[in-house]
C-alpha positions in Angstrom: 0.3 0.2 0.0 1.2 3.4 -1.0 2.4 5.5 2.2 -0.4 8.1 3.8 0.5 11.5 4.0 1.4 12.9 7.0 -1.1 15.1 8.9 -3.9 13.6 6.8 -7.2 13.6 8.8 -8.7 10.1 8.9 -12.8 9.4 8.4 -14.8 7.6 10.9 -11.4 6.7 12.2 -9.7 5.3 8.9 -7.2 6.2 6.6 -8.0 6.7 3.5 -6.7 6.4 0.0 -7.3 9.3 -3.3 -8.1 8.7 -6.5 -4.5 9.3 -7.6 -3.3 6.7 -5.0 -5.9 4.2 -6.0 -4.7 4.8 -10.0 -0.7 4.3 -8.9 -1.7 0.9 -7.4 -3.2 0.0 -10.6 -6.9 -0.1 -9.2 -8.4 2.6 -11.6 -7.6 0.9 -14.6 -8.7 -2.9 -13.0 -12.0 -1.1 -12.0 -12.5 0.5 -15.5 -11.5 -3.1 -17.6 -13.0 -5.6 -15.4 -16.3 -3.6 -14.2 -17.0 -0.4 -16.3 -15.8 -0.7 -19.8 -18.3 -3.6 -20.4 -21.1 -1.4 -19.0 -19.9 1.7 -21.5 -18.2 3.9 -18.5 -15.1 4.5 -17.6 -13.5 6.4 -14.2 -11.5 9.7 -14.9 -9.8 11.7 -12.3 -8.0 15.2 -12.1 -4.4 14.0 -11.3 -3.7 17.6 -9.8 -5.9 17.6 -7.3 -6.5 13.5 -6.5 -10.4 14.1 -7.6 -12.8 12.0 -9.1 -16.0 13.6 -10.3 -17.5 10.5 -11.5 -17.6 8.0 -15.1 -17.6 9.4 -18.2 -20.7 7.7 -20.4 -18.9 6.4 -23.8 -20.6 7.8 -26.7 -20.6 4.5 -28.7 -21.3 2.4 -25.4 -17.8 0.9 -25.7 -14.5 1.8 -23.9 -11.1 -0.5 -24.5 -7.6 0.3 -23.4 -4.4 0.1 -25.8 -2.8 -3.4 -25.2 -0.2 -0.9 -23.9 -1.7 0.4 -20.7 -3.3 -3.0 -20.0 0.6 -4.5 -20.1 1.7 -1.5 -17.6 -1.1 -2.4 -15.1 0.0 -6.4 -15.2 3.7 -5.1 -14.4 2.6 -2.9 -11.3 0.3 -5.4 -10.2 2.6 -7.9 -9.7 4.4 -6.7 -6.5 0.7 -7.3 -5.2 0.0 -10.5 -6.7 0.8 -12.7 -3.7 -1.4 -10.6 -1.3 -4.4 -9.3 -3.4 -4.5 -11.6 -6.7 -3.3 -11.8 -10.6 -5.2 -9.5 -13.0 
């Protein structure tokens, strides 16, 4: 897991990750690919703030990442595969 920034306020006693931290773990690509893309949706975020306003709706009903994006995800997740499963 990424380090939680010092001084970040907890929510209901819990640490939390913003969308940039989730992205660094490869989770946005994974959520999009496995869950949202088949529905014609895709999470988007502002990398400057780590905030997401939601999901975009594909005009043609299809979203698909380029193969190099998926391969990059496989590489990033390899460090976590023992704990969190395989992509």
